[in-house]
N, C-alpha and C positions, 0 to 999 in steps of 0.2 A: 694458161692457168698457173703455172708456176710464178709468173710475174705478180699475179693477184696475191698469191700466199706470201711472197716476199714483201709486198706492199704492206699487207696487213700485219705481218710481224713487225715491220719497221714502225708502224703507227702504235702498235702496243709498246714497244720500247721507248718511243719518244713520249708517249703518255706516262710511262714508268718514270722516265727521267724528270719530266715536268712535275709529277706528284713528290718525287723526292726532293726537288729543289724547293717546292712550296712547303714541305715538312720541315726542312732545315731552315728556311726563313722563319717559319713560325717558332721553332725552337730557339732560335736567336732572339727573336722579338720577346718572347716569354721570359727568357733569361734576363734580358736588359731591364724588362718592365718589373720583374719580381725584386730587383734590387732599388726600385724607387719606391719610398714609403708612402708617397701621394698617389700612387696609381690604384684605381678602384680594383678591388679583388675580383668582383664580379666580371670584369673585363678580362682578367687573367684565366679565370674559370672558363670563360667561353672560348678563348684563344686554345686553351689546353683541350677543350672537347673537340674543337675543330682540327687540332693537331691529331687527336686520337682517331678521328673519323678519316683523315688522310692516311694514317698508319694502316688502318684497316683496309683501305682502298689498295695501298701499296702491296700488303700481303695477299690480298685476293688476285690482284694482277700477277704478281710473281708466280703465284700458284698456277694461274692459268697459262703463263708462258713457259714454265720449268716443268717438264713432264715428270710425272710420278714414277719414281724408280721401283717401286714394289709392284707396279701393275705388270 
C-alpha cells in the first residue's frame, strides 16, 4: 500500500512540474510577442487566458499536495 501512495505522490509532483514549465514557457512567449507590434492582440489575450488557467491548476494542485497547517 505504501508503494501506491508514493507513486501517486510522485505523479502529482511530476504533473506540478509540467504545469510550471508550461506556465513559464507561455510567460516567455507572451513577453516576446507583446514586444512585436505586428502580433494580433487577440492571440496575446488568448495566451494570457491559457496562462491564467495553468496558474489556477498549479495553485489547486499545490493546495492538494501541501497539507493545510491550520487543520
